[in-house]
C-alpha angles and dihedrals in degrees: 000000000000113000127215089249090058094045095052096062089046093055091043091052092054091048092050091047090051092051092048093050091047092050093047094049091045091051091049091051092048093049094045098040098093096047089044094053091045090051094046088054087067093051115111123208102275123221105261096222095053091042090055090048090052091051092049090050091054092047089051090050091056091048091050090057091048090050091051091056091043091055092051093051092045089055086061093048097258109132120187133163114271092236090064091052090048092050090050092049092053094045095046092047092053093049090048097053103034107041126069105253086015098161090063091053090045092052092048091050092048091050095049093047094047089051087053088050087060101261118143118239091259094048093047091050091045092050094048093047094045091046090056093046093049093046093049092045091049092052090047091050093049090047091052091047093049092047091052096045101036092094093045095249109098119197101226093193090059091047090051090050090052091050091051091048091051091049092050091049091051092049091048093052091047092050092049091052092050095044108032090161086083087074091061091079088059101039098045098062091044092050091048090052092049091049091049091052091047092044095239132133111290093242095046109136094008091118091057092047090049091048089052092051091047090056089059089066087077090065107089107177097196119194089255095052091041094051091046092050092050091047093051091047089055093044090052091062097034093052089048088053089047088057089056091048092050089050087056091054092043092062096037099260102113097125097109129104121246091243093052092046092050089048091052091046094050091047090054094048092047091051089053092060094063100048128092091200110110111253090006088269110191094000100068091035093053093047092049093048093049091046093051091047089051087054092058103268117133120249098249092045091048090052091050091049094051094045090053092045092049092047087059098042099035100028110036101023096046091045090055089045094057091048088051090050092053089050098050104035115102113261116242115257114273118248 
């Protein structure tokens, strides 16, 4: 039974966490206020219909990511309502892009929630890792495709090689899930080395590692689930890029080819992976603006497009994400 002494630190921890998050978000707003107001000054009045379509595309992108994770968990026998996956996708995304070290907080939230969904530790870890791999591979594939087709002359041999590589990767992941014992040859020497350094018996912890690998047997990534997960991973990025394209049309800057727009989008997303600034403020925006200008859009129009796109992805989506986080996080123990 939880004592009052145990409940007090728990409540204190939630209060401290709330204060820290508020301070961090306030600092980010203060630091980014001047660039934000300067950028908004370039924003033209967007056409309402295209603006609504851009917002719907971004909502669909978030749902595609949630459906990808749902498919992976369903392949392991964990069935949860789609709305819970969607709420988790929004919350994890907001933690990832707004907090310093956000990906670590996002991963921890994903793990806790999947355990609450009923996934074992191994299945939750497997789903999180595979989600990241699929998402990164999908972005890499789209980047390669856009690079090849941006000039209107696709190299079909390169495209065929990419398709074969994707197929081999999918088959490899499926085989690993069905035969996790293959990992034993890798984990055993590593564990022996760690035990030797820590001066423990050579087989110390091997039972826990083996138990973890045994749990992976539950994951059966069938061709149907695998194909669906890959499709949703691609749709997540393509719908996000569609949001950027619809923002172009909304402010009258739609004269850019699909290949050039995808290339600009991928450059922006790639730039965001190497910045420590929450939300990639300034880094992603600059890469997107330069990419759109390279595609033939004027400077002022490119700025307006990116401001509108970022208002949707950083303003609306992250706002919904934080509300989702407040809704799904465990409540502190009552006094």
